[in-house]
C-alpha positions as CSV (number, residue, x, y, z in Angstrom):
1,M,163.8,33.6,-89.8
2,G,167.5,34.6,-90.2
3,V,167.9,32.0,-93.0
4,N,168.6,33.2,-96.5
5,R,167.4,31.5,-99.6
6,K,170.8,29.8,-100.3
7,V,170.3,27.7,-97.1
8,V,166.9,26.5,-98.4
9,Q,168.8,24.9,-101.2
10,I,171.4,23.3,-99.0
11,P,170.0,19.8,-99.2
12,S,172.9,17.8,-100.6
13,R,171.6,16.1,-103.7
14,I,173.7,13.4,-105.3
15,R,173.6,14.2,-109.0
16,N,173.9,11.6,-111.7
17,S,177.5,12.7,-112.4
18,D,178.3,12.3,-108.7
19,S,176.9,8.8,-108.7
20,L,179.0,7.8,-111.7
21,Q,182.1,9.4,-110.2
22,L,181.6,7.3,-107.0
23,L,181.2,4.2,-109.1
24,F,184.4,4.7,-111.1
25,Q,186.5,6.0,-108.2
26,D,185.9,3.1,-105.8
27,K,187.3,-0.2,-107.0
28,E,185.1,-2.3,-104.7
29,L,181.9,-0.5,-105.8
30,L,183.0,-0.9,-109.5
31,L,183.6,-4.6,-109.0
32,Y,180.1,-5.2,-107.6
33,G,178.5,-3.0,-110.2
34,S,180.4,-4.7,-113.0
35,F,179.3,-8.1,-111.9
36,L,175.6,-7.1,-111.7
37,L,175.9,-5.4,-115.1
38,M,177.3,-8.7,-116.5
39,I,174.4,-10.7,-115.1
40,I,171.9,-8.2,-116.5
41,L,173.6,-8.4,-119.9
42,I,173.4,-12.2,-119.7
43,G,169.8,-11.9,-118.9
44,I,169.2,-9.8,-121.9
45,F,171.3,-11.7,-124.4
46,G,171.5,-15.1,-122.8
47,G,168.8,-16.6,-125.1
48,Q,170.7,-15.4,-128.2
49,I,174.1,-16.7,-127.2
50,A,173.0,-20.0,-125.6
51,P,174.1,-23.0,-127.8
52,Y,170.8,-24.8,-127.3
53,E,167.2,-24.0,-126.5
54,Y,166.2,-24.3,-122.8
55,D,164.1,-27.4,-123.4
56,E,166.2,-28.9,-126.3
57,R,167.6,-32.3,-125.6
58,V,171.1,-33.2,-126.8
59,Y,171.6,-36.5,-128.7
60,T,174.7,-38.4,-129.8
61,E,175.3,-39.2,-133.5
62,D,173.6,-42.6,-133.0
63,G,170.5,-41.0,-131.5
64,Q,171.2,-41.7,-127.8
65,L,170.5,-39.0,-125.2
66,V,173.6,-37.4,-123.7
67,R,172.6,-38.1,-120.1
68,A,174.4,-36.5,-117.1
69,E,177.6,-36.0,-119.1
70,S,180.4,-34.3,-117.3
71,P,181.8,-31.0,-118.7
72,S,183.4,-31.2,-122.1
73,L,184.3,-29.0,-125.1
74,A,180.9,-29.7,-126.6
75,H,179.1,-29.0,-123.3
76,P,181.3,-26.8,-121.0
77,L,178.9,-27.3,-118.0
78,G,177.9,-30.8,-118.9
79,T,174.3,-32.0,-119.4
80,T,171.4,-33.0,-117.1
81,D,170.0,-36.4,-116.5
82,V,167.5,-36.0,-119.3
83,G,170.0,-34.5,-121.8
84,Y,169.6,-30.8,-121.4
85,D,172.7,-28.6,-121.9
86,V,173.5,-27.0,-118.5
87,L,175.3,-24.0,-120.0
88,S,172.3,-23.1,-122.1
89,R,170.0,-23.4,-119.1
90,V,172.3,-21.2,-117.0
91,L,172.4,-18.5,-119.7
92,I,168.6,-18.5,-120.3
93,G,167.8,-18.8,-116.6
94,A,169.5,-15.4,-115.9
95,K,166.6,-13.5,-117.4
96,P,163.7,-14.7,-115.1
97,T,166.0,-14.5,-112.1
98,M,167.0,-10.9,-112.8
99,I,163.4,-9.9,-113.7
100,T,162.3,-11.3,-110.3
101,G,165.1,-9.5,-108.5
102,I,164.6,-6.1,-110.2
103,L,160.8,-6.0,-110.1
104,G,160.7,-7.4,-106.6
105,G,163.2,-4.9,-105.4
106,T,161.4,-2.1,-107.2
107,I,158.1,-3.0,-105.5
108,I,159.8,-3.2,-102.1
109,I,161.4,0.2,-102.3
110,I,158.4,2.0,-103.8
111,L,156.1,0.7,-101.0
112,G,158.8,1.2,-98.3
113,T,159.6,4.7,-99.4
114,T,156.0,5.8,-99.8
115,V,155.0,4.5,-96.3
116,G,158.2,5.6,-94.6
117,V,158.4,9.1,-96.0
118,T,154.7,9.8,-95.6
119,A,154.7,8.5,-92.0
120,G,157.8,10.4,-91.0
121,F,157.1,13.7,-92.7
122,V,153.3,14.0,-92.1
123,G,153.4,12.4,-88.6
124,G,150.4,12.4,-86.2
125,M,147.5,10.0,-87.0
126,V,148.9,9.2,-90.4
127,D,152.2,8.1,-88.9
128,N,150.4,6.0,-86.3
129,V,148.2,4.2,-88.8
130,L,151.0,3.5,-91.3
131,M,153.3,2.2,-88.6
132,R,150.5,-0.1,-87.3
133,I,150.1,-1.4,-90.8
134,T,153.9,-2.0,-90.9
135,D,153.8,-3.8,-87.6
136,F,151.0,-6.1,-88.9
137,V,153.0,-6.9,-92.1
138,Y,156.0,-7.8,-89.8
139,G,153.7,-10.4,-88.3
140,V,153.0,-12.1,-91.6
141,P,155.5,-14.9,-92.4
142,L,156.8,-14.5,-96.0
143,I,156.9,-18.1,-97.2
144,P,153.4,-19.2,-95.9
145,F,152.0,-16.0,-97.3
146,A,153.6,-16.6,-100.7
147,I,152.3,-20.2,-100.7
148,V,148.8,-19.1,-100.0
149,L,148.9,-16.3,-102.6
150,L,150.4,-18.6,-105.2
151,A,147.7,-21.1,-104.5
152,L,145.0,-18.5,-104.9
153,M,146.4,-16.6,-108.0
154,G,148.3,-19.4,-109.7
155,F,152.0,-20.4,-109.7
156,G,153.2,-17.6,-112.0
157,Q,156.4,-15.5,-111.9
158,M,154.5,-12.3,-111.4
159,T,152.5,-13.8,-108.5
160,T,155.8,-14.7,-106.9
161,I,157.2,-11.2,-107.4
162,L,154.0,-9.7,-106.0
163,A,154.1,-11.9,-102.9
164,I,157.7,-10.8,-102.2
165,G,157.0,-7.1,-102.7
166,L,153.9,-7.1,-100.5
167,I,155.9,-8.4,-97.5
168,L,159.5,-7.3,-97.7
169,W,158.9,-3.5,-97.9
170,R,158.4,-3.3,-94.1
171,A,162.1,-3.0,-93.1
172,S,162.8,-0.1,-95.5
173,A,159.7,1.7,-94.4
174,R,160.8,1.8,-90.7
175,V,164.4,2.9,-91.5
176,L,163.4,5.6,-94.0
177,R,160.8,6.9,-91.6
178,S,163.4,7.3,-88.9
179,Q,165.7,9.2,-91.3
180,V,162.9,11.5,-92.4
181,L,162.0,12.3,-88.7
182,Q,165.6,13.5,-88.3
183,I,165.8,15.4,-91.6
184,K,162.5,17.3,-91.3
185,E,163.8,19.1,-88.2
186,R,166.8,20.5,-90.0
187,P,166.9,24.3,-90.7
188,F,166.7,24.0,-94.5
189,I,163.4,22.1,-94.1
190,Q,162.0,24.7,-91.7
191,A,163.1,27.4,-94.0
192,A,161.4,25.7,-97.0
193,K,158.2,25.5,-95.0
194,A,158.5,29.2,-94.1
195,T,158.7,30.2,-97.8
196,G,155.4,28.4,-98.4
197,M,156.7,25.5,-100.3
198,S,154.1,22.7,-100.5
199,T,154.6,19.4,-98.8
200,P,155.0,17.3,-102.0
201,N,157.7,19.8,-103.3
202,I,159.6,19.6,-100.0
203,I,159.5,15.8,-100.1
204,L,160.6,15.6,-103.7
205,K,163.3,18.4,-103.6
206,H,164.6,18.1,-100.1
207,I,163.6,14.9,-98.4
208,I,164.1,12.3,-101.1
209,P,167.6,13.6,-102.2
210,N,168.8,13.4,-98.6
211,I,167.6,9.8,-98.1
212,A,168.6,8.7,-101.6
213,P,171.7,6.6,-100.4
214,M,169.5,4.7,-98.0
215,I,166.9,4.2,-100.8
216,I,169.6,2.7,-103.1
217,L,170.8,0.5,-100.2
218,Y,167.3,-1.0,-99.7
219,L,166.7,-1.3,-103.4
220,S,169.8,-3.4,-103.6
221,L,168.8,-5.5,-100.6
222,G,165.3,-5.9,-102.1
223,I,166.8,-7.2,-105.3
224,G,169.0,-9.7,-103.4
225,Y,166.2,-10.9,-101.1
226,S,163.8,-11.3,-104.0
227,I,166.2,-13.6,-105.8
228,I,166.8,-15.6,-102.7
229,V,163.1,-16.0,-101.9
230,Q,162.3,-16.9,-105.5
231,A,165.0,-19.5,-105.5
232,G,163.6,-20.9,-102.2
233,L,160.1,-21.1,-103.4
234,S,161.3,-22.8,-106.6
235,F,163.2,-25.3,-104.5
236,I,160.2,-26.3,-102.3
237,G,158.1,-26.6,-105.4
238,V,155.6,-23.7,-105.0
239,S,156.6,-21.7,-108.1
240,N,156.1,-22.3,-111.8
241,P,158.5,-25.2,-112.7
242,F,158.4,-24.2,-116.4
243,V,160.0,-20.8,-115.7
244,P,163.7,-21.3,-116.5
245,A,165.1,-19.7,-113.4
246,W,168.3,-20.7,-111.6
247,G,166.2,-21.8,-108.5
248,V,164.3,-24.3,-110.7
249,M,167.6,-25.7,-112.0
250,I,168.7,-26.5,-108.4
251,R,165.4,-28.1,-107.7
252,N,165.6,-30.2,-110.9
253,A,169.1,-31.3,-109.9
254,Y,168.0,-32.2,-106.4
255,E,165.0,-34.2,-107.7
256,S,167.1,-36.1,-110.2
257,G,168.8,-38.0,-107.3
258,I,172.3,-37.4,-108.7
259,M,172.8,-33.9,-107.3
260,H,175.8,-35.0,-105.2
261,T,177.6,-36.6,-108.2
262,A,176.5,-34.2,-111.0
263,L,178.1,-31.2,-109.4
264,W,178.4,-29.4,-112.8
265,W,174.6,-29.3,-112.8
266,S,173.9,-27.9,-109.3
267,I,176.9,-25.7,-108.5
268,P,176.7,-23.2,-111.4
269,P,173.1,-21.9,-110.7
270,G,173.8,-22.0,-106.9
271,L,177.0,-20.1,-107.3
272,L,175.5,-17.5,-109.6
273,I,172.6,-16.9,-107.1
274,S,175.1,-16.5,-104.3
275,L,177.4,-14.1,-106.2
276,T,174.5,-12.1,-107.6
277,V,172.9,-11.6,-104.2
278,L,176.2,-10.9,-102.5
279,S,177.1,-8.3,-105.2
280,A,173.7,-6.6,-104.9
281,F,174.0,-6.5,-101.1
282,M,177.6,-5.2,-101.1
283,F,176.9,-2.7,-103.9
284,G,174.1,-1.1,-102.0
285,R,175.9,-1.1,-98.7
286,K,179.1,0.4,-100.2
287,Y,177.2,3.0,-102.2
288,E,175.3,4.1,-99.1
289,E,178.5,4.3,-97.2
290,L,180.3,6.5,-99.8
291,A,177.2,8.6,-100.7
292,S,176.3,9.3,-97.1
293,G,179.8,10.4,-96.5
294,E,179.6,12.8,-99.4
295,V,176.2,14.1,-98.3
296,G,177.5,14.7,-94.8
297,D,180.6,16.5,-96.0
298,E,178.5,18.7,-98.4
299,A,176.0,19.6,-95.7
300,F,178.9,20.4,-93.2
301,A,180.7,22.5,-95.7
302,A,177.5,24.4,-96.6
């Protein structure tokens, strides 16, 4: 074949140390990653550091509910119309929001990668069937599908995550398939086939490392979209209202009738959702941009 064994190992794999180096060298990537890490830590420890329980009403010394109080030293983000501490709800609400984002994004990228890589590498009838399934999923509207699934399976957090994951994998599958179609024609893949390497080994050792930046990008996008969809479903009232997520907080503020005046109640969860989703999107895009550049340079140098 005229290709030595060293070329078979050319696929530029981004090692863990390389990923950390990228994270700490690029200030923009470090900023987005730090914010996401902060939200994850709040999700983990929010319940421990919150001054009140999620459903604990605050009373004055004479036994009156502290209703719709503006921010103060005692309540930095004020209180709701029924006497709940907003800061405590924001801190505790980070956990279900991040669980939805991380699990939803994970389901999206697992399904998308499995379908995209299989279709692109195997090709033929398998490719045709998987792409027709993807086309069908593209025709299924997310919100109506989620509403039907929640009605059938119950308004639980896991049902919401499942509905998100079963629909939003479609974009990543198409993009990853197109990348695999290009990579599988490269000399190192042909050389790997010539040495008798099995298809699973080629995919795990050569295909996946070369599309890893794109996988990270779509994982980040999946996390962001999952948070947005969960907040949207909460706002229209088709998710569990007792799950203390940020989207539920916005809905409660809207239903109270004082959303336009009690800005301390509605703005914090809305702002946190926006910043978390933005950070997830930009982290994935920046990482893919930097990592793809490294992959291209390594392959060129090799």
